[in-house]
N, C-alpha and C positions, 0 to 999 in steps of 0.2 A: 504492501499499499504506499509507505514512505521511501522518498527518494533517499536513497543513503549518501554519505560524504563522497563515496567513490562517485556514485553518479554523477551530485552538481558539481565534481571536477572534471570529469570529465566534458560535461554542458559548458562550460568555462574555457575549457581548450579548444570546444568546435566553435564558439565565439570569435574567439581567438584567430582562428585560423581563416574563418572567415571576412574578419576584420582584417588582415593582412591582405588579403586576396584582394577585397574591394579597395586598399589604399591606392593600387592598380592602376585602377578605372577611373576612380573619384575624389579630388585634392578635397581636404577641408572636412573630412567627416571621420567618424569612427562608431563602431558599435560596440552595443553594452547589454550586457545581459539583464535584464528584469523582469517582475511579476513573481510567481509563486517561488520560482529556485531563487531566489535571494529572500524572501520573506519569511522563511521558515514555516513553509504551508503548501508546500510541493510533493504531491503524487508521483508515483511511478510514472504514471500515464500523464501528468502534464505534459505541455508544450515547454519548447526552449525559445519564450519571449525576449524580444531582441529587440532594441532602442536605437534608433539613429541619431545621431547627435552631429550637430553640423556645425562650423565655426562663422562666427559673423553676422549669424541669423539668417542664414540662409534657407532654402527651401529644402525639405530630404527629397523630393522628388528625383533628382538628380539622384541621389543614392540609390531610390529604390527601384530606376529605372538602371540604374548600375547592378543591382543584385538580378534583377533578371536576366538581362543578358550574363551574368557570370555564371547562373546555377543553368543555364538554357545551353552553355558547352563546356558544363562538368560532371562525369560521370559520377561524380561521387554523390550529386543532388538527384532523388530522384522523387517521382509522384510531385511534380511541380503545379503551384495550385497559384493562377494570377488572377489575384483580386485588386488589383490596383484603381480599380471603378465603383468601389463600396466606401458607405459611409466611413468606414475606418480601412486606408486603404492598404494592404499587406501583398507581402512576399512569402507564401509557405512551402516546405518541400522537406522531403524526410532525408536526413544522411544516412546511405546507404550500407555505411560498417556498421554504426550504434544503434540504427532503427531509430533514432530520436527526431520526433521531428519539429522541426524550426520553423519560427514565424517571426517574420523580420517588418517591422512597423515604424511609425512615428508615434511615440505614448504622448499624450497630454500631459502637462507639469502638474494638476492634481493627482493623477495615476502615478508617477512617480515620485511624489511627496506621500501619497497612501502606503505604497511599498514600503519606504523606507520606516514610515511609524508603524507598520505592522512588526518590521524587524528589529523595532527596540521594543515593542512589548514582547515579543516572543524571546529574547536575550533577560527578562528579567523572571521567569519561572520555567523550568524545566517541564511542566507540565500543559504549558502554552501550546506549544508546536503540536505535541501529541492530541490534544483534544483538539484545534484548529485540521490538522491533517483527517481527523478521524470523523469531523464534523465535513467537510468538503468530501470525503468518501460518499457517510451518508447522503449528501446531496443528490449527488450523482447517480448513486442508487437510485433516488426518487424519483430523479431525473425532472430536478427545480434548478437549474444551474447552467441553464443555457438560455441569455436574453434573446436571441436568435429567434428561438420557439415560445416566445412570450412569456417566459419566466425569469430568474434573477442572475444578475451578472455573479460571475464565481466571486470574486472577494468581497461579496453582500455576505457571507456565511463568516468570515474571519472578524467580520465587523461586530456581527449578531453575538461570538463567543465573545469578542472582548467586553461589547457593551454589559453579558451576564456574570463575568467575571469583574469588573467594577460595582456591579450592584448586590452582587451575594455578598451573605452575611457568614463569615467576616472575608471582607474581601479579598479575593486573590490578584487583583493586579491596581494600581493607582490611576486615578488620571493624569497622564502627561501633562496637558495643557494647564490645568490647574494647579499643577505644581511649579510652575513658571513662575520666577518671581516679578516678570510683568505679562500675567498671563493678558493676550490681545489677539485677536485671530486665528493664526494658521501657526503662532510659534507653541512649544513646548520643550519640557527639559527633557535632556537624551539620557535614556537608561544609565550610562555612566557616569551622570553625574547626581544621581539621586542621593549616595551617599548615605546619609542617616534622614534623610528628609521623609521616609515612609519605607517602612516594612512587613509585607503581610504575617499575619497569625494564623491563616486559612492552613490547615494541615489536613486537609481530605484529601482521599486518593482518589485518583484519576476514574474509577468506575465509580464515586458517588458525584463527584461533577458532572461526570456525565448525567447523570440521571436527573440530577440538580438541575441542567442546564435544559430538559426537556419539562419537568416540572416549573421553570420560570417561563417560558414559551407557554407552557399551556393553561398553568394557572396563575403565576403573578403579575404578569407583562401585563398594561391594559393594552392590550395593544389598537385599537379602536382608538384610542383618544392620546397615547403619546408616542415619540419619536426616538426609533432607536439610533442613539449618538456616542459616540465615544469622546467627546470635548468636555466634556462635564456632569459631574455629577447630579446634580437637580434636575429632574422629572421635567422635560420639553414637551410641551402640548402642540399637538397637530393644529391647533387654532393659531398658534403665533407663526408658523409658518405657512397657514392658507393651504395646508395639504390636505385631500380626500381621500387618498387610495387608503386601503384594508389595513395595508403594514407599510411603516414609512420608517426609511432606515435615510440615515442622510451622509451625503458626501463629505469626508471632514475637513477638506480643504476646498470643495463649493457647496457652502452652506446652504443656497438655494436649491442645488441637486436632488432629488429624494430619488434613491439607488432604484425604487420600486416602482419608477416612471414606465420601464420597459416590461411590467406586468398587461396583459392584452385585455383580461378582463376580471370580474369577483370569481366566477367562476373558478379560474387559476389560485388567485387566493385563497378560495374556500381549500383545494386540492392541497395546497402547501400546507394549510394549517391543522388539514387533516392528517397529512404526515405526521407533523407534531406527536397529534393527539395517539394515532397509531405507534409511533416510535416510544412515546413514553410508557402507554400499556404496554408493549413489548418487552420493555425492559426493566419493569417495577415488577411484573408477576413473574414468579421463579417460570422458567420455562425448563422441562422435566423430557425423558425420552420417550412419553406418548402426549407431550406436548406440554400448555400452561397448566400448572398446578390448578388452579380454580378461572372461571370466567362470569360470575355473580357476583354481587354481597350485598343480602339481605336485611330488613329490620323487619319487626316483630308485626308491624300496622302489614305489612304487605306476605303474610305468611299463607291467607286464602287464594291469594294470587298464583304460589306455584302449585297448589291444591290443583285448582284449575285448569290450568295454563302451560304446558313449559315450552309451545312453540314462538310464545311471545318473547323472550329471551333477547331477540334483539332490538327492539323498540326503546323507546323514550331516550334516543340518544343525546338527545338536549337537557337532559337532565343526568347523564353519566356523571358518574364519581369514583375518580383513584382516590382509594383509599390512605391517606398518610401513612395511615396506624401501619398497614401492608410495610411499607417502605422503613418506618422507624425500627417495627421487629425486625423486619429481614437486613437491617446493614449489611452482614456479614455477605447479605448473596449480592447487593446492588454493588458490594465496591468489586464483583468478582464479574459481575455479568456482563460490561464493557469492555472486559480485558480479554477475553477469548471468544473465539469460537468455536459452538457448539452445535450438535446436532435438535432437529426440532422438528415437528408432527407436521403436514402439510395443511392441517384443520386450520383453518381462518379462525379468530377469536374475538371476541368484544366485552371487556369488564364496563359492568353496567352496575351501578346502585339503582334497583329496582323499586319502585314505588314511589319516586320522587316525579313532582309535577313535571309539567313539561313547558319548562318557561327559559327564553333565549335570554341568558344576559351575558347583555354586549360590551362588558367592561373585560372580559377575559377573553383570550382567545379562541376557546372551547366551550364554553359557555358550563363550565362545572362549577356548582354551586356550596361546595362545602369543603372544609376541610378537615376531615375526621380523625386528624392524630392527637385532635381536641376532646374526642369523646370520654365523657366521664364515665366512673364504675357503675352508676344509675342507668348509663344509659345501655351497659351491656347487660345488663340482668336481664334488661328487657327483651332481651331475644327472644325467638323462640326456642324452646325447650325440645322441641320434637321436629323432624322433616320426613312426610311421605314419599319425598321426591327419592326416586331410586339414585339418584345424580349429586345426591347432599350427603353432609354427614350426619349419624343417627346422633341420639345421647349417648349409647355404649362405643361406639366409635369415637366421638370425641374424648370420652375419658381413657382412651386407650392410653399406654405412656408413648408411644410410636406410634401417630396416624399413619407418618408418610408412610413405613412399611408395609402396611396393608391396600395403598390404593395401586391400582391398576390403570386407572383411567381419570382424564379431567374430571374435578369438580365443576358442576353447573353453580351449585348455590354455596355460600358459607357465610357465615355471618360474622363482624367483627372480630370478635374473640376468636372464633375457629382459625380467620385467615392468619390472626396474631399468632396460634400457637403452631398452623402449618408452616409458619416464616420459619420461626424458631426451629423449628427440627429437618429444615432445610441446609443441606452441605455442601458447600461449593463442589464436589465432585460429581454431586447429582446432577447438576445445571447441565443444560444443554444448549445454549443459545449458539445461533447461525446469523453473521452479519452480513444477510442476502435479502435484494432486491423483493423476492417474493410476501417475504417476512413485514416487510417496511411499506410498502404499495397494497401489499393487501391484491394484487394482480390488478391495480388500477396503472393510468397511464394521465400525465397532466392534459387537460382538454386543449385541444390545439384551436385559439380562437385567434383569430387577425386582430390588432391594435387598431387597424384603419378603419376596416368597415363590421367589425364586433361580430361576424360571422364565424360560424364554426367549420371545422373542416380546412382551414389553411391560415397558414401564417402570414406575417406583414410583408414580407419579400417575395410572396405568391400573389398578392389580392391580386384580381381581376379587376375590382374598381378602381387601380389606377390607371388601368389599360387605356390607350386614347382609342375613339372612332377611327376607322380605317377613312384616308383621304378621298375623296371623290376626284373622280375626273371633270377638268374643268375645262367646257368650251372656251373657243376665241373669245377673247371680249374685242368686239368693236369700238371704233377711235368715238363715235358716237356716245356710246356709254362713259370712255375712258372723259371726255371732256366735260360730259354732266357731272360726275363724279368731280372735275378741279373746279366748277363752276362751284359746286354746293362747298366744298370746303373754304373756299376761298371766301365763299357769305360765311360760314361758320365762325373763320377767323376774324371779319369784319364784326360780326357779332356780339363774338365774345372778349374778344380784347378789348383792355383800357381805353377810355377814349383819353385824348389829349386832357382835355378837361380833369378827368380825373386823376392821370396822372399829377398833375400841376396840385390838384387838391392835396395827395397825398404827402407830395414834396413840402406842402405848409404845412399839413398835420405834424410830420416829422420836424418840421424847421421851429415851430412854436413849442412843440411840445423837449425840445432842445434847450432852447432859451427859458423855459420854466425851468428845467433841472439844473442848469448852468447857476441859479439863484441859490443852490444846496452843493454841487459838487464844482468845481474849480476843472475848467479845462477838458467838459466833457463833449463828446462826437459822437450822433448818432446818424447811421446809416441802414438803409432798407437792405435786405436780404432776401431770398426766396422766391418766390413765385411775382410779388411785388415788383421784382425788381430784373429779373434773368429774362424776359422775355418772353414767357410762356402762360403768364399768369392772368387768370380771367377776373372781368370784372367782379367787383367786390370780396376778391381774394383778400385775407387775413394780411396785416400788415406786421411781417417779422423786422425789429428794428436790433440792433447790435449797440451795444454802449461801451465806447472805450474813451481812454484819458490820454491826453496832450502828453509826450516825453515819456509813455511808458507805456510800447507797442504792444509790448508779451505780458501784459498785464501781470506783474509782479509785484510783491507783498500786498496784496489786496484780498482783503475776505469776502469772497465773491457772495455768501451768502449774507454777511451783515449789509452790505448794501444792497441788496435785492431787497431783504426785508424793508430796511431804510426807504429806500425806492418807492416800495408798496406805499408807505404812509403817507409819503409827499404827494403820488399822483392822488391818493382819495380825495386831498383838498386842491386838486386841480380839476376846475370847473368843465372843461370840458370834456373828463374822464369819468366813468362810471364801472361798476363791477369792476371793482378792483382786488387782487389778492394777488400773495406770492405763491408762488412753489419751490419748494428749497430742498424736496427729496428727488428731483427728478436729475439726469444724470448732466444736466445743465440746467442750474437753478434761471428761473424764469418770474418775471411780474408780468400776468396776464389781464388785461383793461377792454377797456370797448371805448369808441369816439361816437359823444352822443349826437353831434350835428351830422356826422358822416354815416352812422350804421356800424360802422368796421369795428371787425375785433381787431385785438393787436398782442404780441408776446414782444416783451423786451429783457435782452439778454447781455451778460457781459462778454466781451473777449472773445463770441463767436466767430473768428476772423478767417477760420476755414472755412464757414462758409460763408462767409465775404469773396472770399477767392474762387470758390464756388458759382455763384451766382455769377458773376464775371466771366468767366470760363462759357455757361450758358449763354451768357446775354452774347458773346463774342461770337458762338455759334450763330445764333439766333439771327446776325445780322449780315453774316455772310451769302445768303439767298433766300429770298422769300417765301420759300417752298419749305425750310426748316422749320420755318416758324406755323406755317398750314398744316404740315403733318403732325407737329407738336399737339394744335388744336385738337387735330381730327382724334389722334390719339388719347387726348385727356378725356375725351368727350364718349369716346368709346368706350372707354375702361369706368366713367361714368355712368354709362346706359347697361352697362351688361353686371356692373353691382360687382367689380373687379380693383376698385381704385383706391382702396381706404385704409393703410397700412396699420391705422389704430382697430380697425378689425379683422387682423390677422393675415388682408388682401395683400398688394403694391403701392407705395406713395406713387403718385403721380411722376415726380421728382425720376423713379423710376421708369418708367415707359417714356420719358420722353429720351432719359438715357440709353434705350429700346433702338427708340426712333432714330438718334445721332450714330448709333452703331452701325444701323442698317444704313446710314447714307455715306458711310466710309466703307464699306466695305460692298456694296452692288458697285457693276460694272458700266461705264466707269463713275468714279464716286464725286459725289454732290460736296462732299466736304472733305480737307484734308484733315489729319490727328494733332491738331495743335500743338500737342504735348511732344509731337516729334520733328517738327518744322523748326530743323535748326542742322548748322554743320556736324553731319557727323563725323568728322575730321578732327575736330576738336571735343574736350569733355561736355556732359551736357550740361547745360545751364541750371543752375538752381535758383530755387528762392522757398526757403525753408518755412514754413508755417507751421506749429504745433507737433513740429516734428519730422514733419512730411515737404517733401519736394512738391509745391504748388506752383512752377514755372510752366508757363506755355506761351506760344506765340499771339502777340493782340497786335500786330501792328499791320492792321488791315489793309493800309494803302500800301504798302509794297506783298501782298498775298500772290498779288496776278503773277507776278517775278517770282517768288520765294517756292511757288506751288505750281507742277508742272501740268498736271490734269486741274487745274483751272480753267471753269466754263464748258468742260468737255459733254457733260451731260445736260442733256435739254430734255430732259422727258418731263412731262405733265404730271401737275401732283397726285392726279388720279391714276397714272400707269403708276407711281411709286406707290402710293398707298397701297393697292393691290399686289406690288410687287413685295412690297413687306410683308402683308400677313402671310404671303407663299414663302417667303424667305425663314420667318421665323415657326412656319409651319413643316417646311421642304427640307429646307436648306440646311439650317443653325441644326449644330451635334450639340444638343442641350445635355447628354449622358455624358460628353467628355468637355465642353468646352465653358466658358463665362462671357456674359457679353459686358466688354470694354469697350473704352473709348479712349484710351491712354495708351492703345500701341494697335499697328494694322495688322500684324500677325497674330493667329490664332494662340488666346490663354488656354491653360488646359486647368480643370479643376484639381486634377493631379497636383500640379505647381500651385494653388493655394491652396491643396488638401479643401476642399469647399465639394464633399462627393456625394453627399445628399440628393435624393432624387429629386430637391424642387429646384425651381429656374435660380440659378447665380447669376448677380449685376453686381460689380465691383467698382464701386466707387472710384472716381477720377484721381482721386488725393489721397485718401484716406483708404489705401490699399488691405488694410486689413477689417473692412468695413463690406459685409457682403448685404445688398438691400433685399436680397432672398434669402436670408437666414429666418425672419419670423414666418415663414411660410409652411404651414400643413401639408402634409401630401395631399389633404381633399381641397384643400384651397389651392392648391397648384394645378391638380388637375383639373379643376372647377376653371382657373385660368386658362390653359390649354386650350378646352375643349370651346372657351368663346372662340379664342382666334381661329382653332380650325371653325367654328361656325361661322366667323367673320371672313375665313377666306371664300366658304362658300357662298355668301350674300355677296360678296364685294367682286367675288370674280365671275361671278355669273351677270351677264348683262339683265336687266329689267328693261322692257319697253314699254314706250307709254308711261313712264316715272312723273309725275308730278314736281313741280319746281319748289327747289328749298330742302335743305337735309332734313328738315325736320318730317316731312310728306315720307322722305325716302326712309329714313328710319321705321317709320310704321309700315312700308311696304315691303322691307327687308327681314323685319322681327328682328332685330338685334338677337343675339346669343343669350340666352336669360336660361334659369332654373327653378321658375315661378312653381311649380309643382314639386320641386322638391323639399320633402319633411322637416328636414333640420338644414338649418344654413352652414355655407363652409364656413363662414366666420367662426363657427363652434368649433372648427378641428384643433383649437390652438392645445398646445401638450403642456402638461405640468411640469415643472420644472425643479 
């Protein structure tokens, strides 16, 4: 079961060999063994997890491709699986001589830190790795450690074990985070530095702790209310996390992440909880050569039930109680039960207390309702003195010195005192436990439920609802229809773009607001950004305003929250503003307000300077060619009609759709616009304009564009033709599986390079290269958006004769893609974090 020290040494040597081979192919990278092989919870069958470490923040994609080429040409590595397009890109293969399965990928920082933390805990007590490896093996036998199948990730079980060992009395492990002299966030005290700060007083055996582990998660821990975490000793409520999953396990280094988010549905949760119940029963009751010592424990008040029916022994599951008196009386048995593998009959058993009311107590995992280790002598005296059941003990048998010697089959019914006496007579050599799947699962398997559509029979990776409808063959489109589309989109632009008067009014509002704020803060400058200033704004668009101070271009030594709160108080007294309030908990603190006379909403933020440069970039693109603005407005209007243009509700932002328009206009042949961030003399170093740590330079001298860009003016397609071609590009040509939408380079940008390998649309911000504008999409919403584009391709790619003039009539005739009959909005597809 456990990987031996020799196995771990062999694994390290394999990683070192692969590292040396890769170093000759890819410079600036190294390989490092991670995962269970280093944290102390490694099974013999565990993969050799290998992490790629890159110098100077380079992308590990080059190393992954290097590994792919390396193993393809080397007979030492067999059974190669290229999984570079998965959400976590990896290369996996088997070392032919050792048969070790090796998996090379780029781990997240939180994964590395978690492994290091687990390693610290395993070094504190020799019982921890024994229990951890056994617990992982148990999870594998129960088939509940495969998140790709909708169950739990493997590292969830070491975290559950450590949480139990911290909460158990007396505790086996400390909480390293709280031992740190300055406990804050992710810092914790290393095991080597504990000294005399903490020492465990627990001397229980591994077997005793093993049984207590299942008792804890079956009877003691309030699974529906509390979060399993190893950062603090104090109970953590789910309500504090706003988590609704039936089981909650906190990632110790990404506290917003619930590790049970991969569990696909409540039936899977119930299966997991049932495995804890079944295992607790199995290890708590002595297993002998003929099976369990007994099945049911009864009280006096249910004596009549025995006489009337033995066939109902499986009923009343919600009221089952596993007697702690059994455990207390048979500690010698419990200490040996989990440390030896013994034979057992194949009869499946159910230990229950009969006659209890069928009540569902949601405060514990199992619904067990009593702790019978507290049964008083008076309670014992009220037990039945006789039993007419052939499967129970008679009074004469109970009086025998050694009842166990006379037993040849499992007892169906015993009283608490009979159970206690039987337990005392069990010897370790009588026990016959088997650590096998059939006894832990009772022949059951976890339900296979799709985490996307919630239907049975398939996992999320095989969900058919993510499949897109086939593309219909489009007939040739005549020039008359294309000209009609052109006229319609040009009219749409004129109708929706702000008028000159509105633009002047917005500028006046910002100027007046700046003058007012200058009364309280010296050197204040206000500038519009976003849709109000980027050339793609609708009438009545919100005012996004950035505040900066003269002489302080980077906003250094400024308390943003304090200033935002002060600005909110000042604006409440400004007669032109209403509904003023501050939001200081957002990533970018803002003051929200409305302008009374103009009926406009506004947001005021500090030093959002990268957004200012972004606004300038889009405005520059819009000025290059009038068709850019027309297509931008058409795309935003299309997204609004199809209900796919609101990022706050789980879809894409209008800004993302504008980037999609710009990307297409750069990629079409010949292009309509250049890549402004590549328009420089490439014989010299790339120009730099660093804002917030990102290079935000772009070519903005449009007067010289004609001479600097060789394709200037070559594309003369009308707006209607470009619109149809764009819909076809994103449904027929663009490789969504492998590529990212980008406007900063002409060459294709791969998902592997960015490590953005989800199934959803990926759109790169032109300056903040770590920002994927499609990161907030659920798979359901992603599918809905793509279906809208497919429907749009059919609608606008098929000429309509006799269409009334005007885009509003065209919309009515074309029936834009909606899902009005859906029972559940795609906006509801957001995942719990």
